[in-house]
RODOMAR-562333 format. One line per 10 residues: their letters; for each residue x, y negated, z of C-alpha. Coordinates in steps of 0.5 Angstrom, whole numbers, plus 2048, in hexadecimal, padded with zeros to 3 digits. Layout:
<pts>
A> X:Y:Z; ...;
</pts>
This chain:
<pts>
MSLRSSDLPK> 821:7FE:7E8; 820:7FD:7F0; 81A:7F8:7F0; 816:7F6:7F6; 80F:7F5:7F5; 80F:7EE:7F5; 813:7EF:7EF; 80E:7F3:7EB; 80B:7ED:7E8; 811:7EA:7E5;
ATETLANMRQ> 814:7F1:7E3; 80D:7F2:7DF; 80D:7EB:7DC; 814:7EC:7DA; 813:7F3:7D6; 80C:7F0:7D3; 810:7EA:7D0; 816:7EF:7CE; 810:7F3:7CA; 80D:7ED:7C7;
CLSAVGEVAE> 814:7EB:7C4; 816:7F2:7C2; 80F:7F2:7BE; 810:7EB:7BB; 817:7EE:7B8; 813:7F4:7B5; 816:7FB:7B3; 81E:7F8:7B3; 822:7FE:7B4; 827:7FB:7B8;
FANIRKQLEV> 821:7FA:7BE; 81F:801:7BE; 824:803:7C4; 821:7FD:7C7; 81A:7FF:7C6; 81C:806:7C9; 81F:802:7CF; 819:7FE:7D0; 815:804:7D1; 819:807:7D6;
LEDRLDSMVQ> 819:801:7DA; 811:801:7D9; 810:808:7DB; 815:806:7E1; 810:801:7E3; 80A:804:7E2; 80D:80A:7E7; 80F:805:7EC; 807:802:7EC; 804:809:7EC;
PSHRCFIQLQ> 806:80B:7F4; 802:804:7F5; 7FB:807:7F4; 7FA:808:7FB; 7F8:800:7FA; 7F2:803:7F6; 7F0:807:7FB; 7F1:803:801; 7ED:7FD:7FD; 7F3:7F8:7FD;
VEVAQELRGI> 7EF:7F4:7F8; 7F5:7EF:7F6; 7FA:7F4:7F6; 7F6:7F9:7F2; 7F5:7F4:7ED; 7FC:7F2:7EC; 7FE:7F9:7EB; 7F9:7FA:7E6; 7FB:7F3:7E2; 802:7F6:7E2;
LIRIGSFKSL> 800:7FD:7DF; 7FC:7F9:7DA; 801:7F4:7D8; 806:7FA:7D7; 801:7FE:7D3; 801:804:7D8; 7F9:805:7D7; 7FA:80C:7D8; 7FD:80B:7DF; 7F8:806:7E1;
EAHYTKVHLK> 7F2:80B:7DF; 7F6:810:7E3; 7F6:80C:7E9; 7EE:80A:7E8; 7EC:811:7E7; 7F0:813:7ED; 7ED:80E:7F2; 7E6:80F:7EF; 7E6:817:7EE; 7E5:819:7F5;
PIRLLWEDFD> 7DF:815:7F7; 7DC:817:7F0; 7DD:81E:7F2; 7DA:81E:7F9; 7D4:81A:7F6; 7D3:820:7F1; 7D4:825:7F6; 7CF:822:7FA; 7CA:822:7F4; 7CC:829:7F2;
SK> 7CA:82C:7F9; 7C3:829:7FA;
</pts>
């Protein structure tokens, strides 16, 4: 899958719709393989969004909100949490060390 950043919202929506359709049919054995393929595609989309965590650091609010929306829409809460932690941990650690040294 080769996507431009402008294609990410459309890909996200397509994958979310696929997940919704699969959940509507329940646990039908014929769709088990499609569920696995969907998970692979969601993981690939998640990995495409991850390198963009710089927008969180550079305070590019609109881009960060769009990426956050993508991760939420495909259910990648752990990835979203990891981005948030990565961005905020360093300033928190600096505050803690400053407090600790006083």
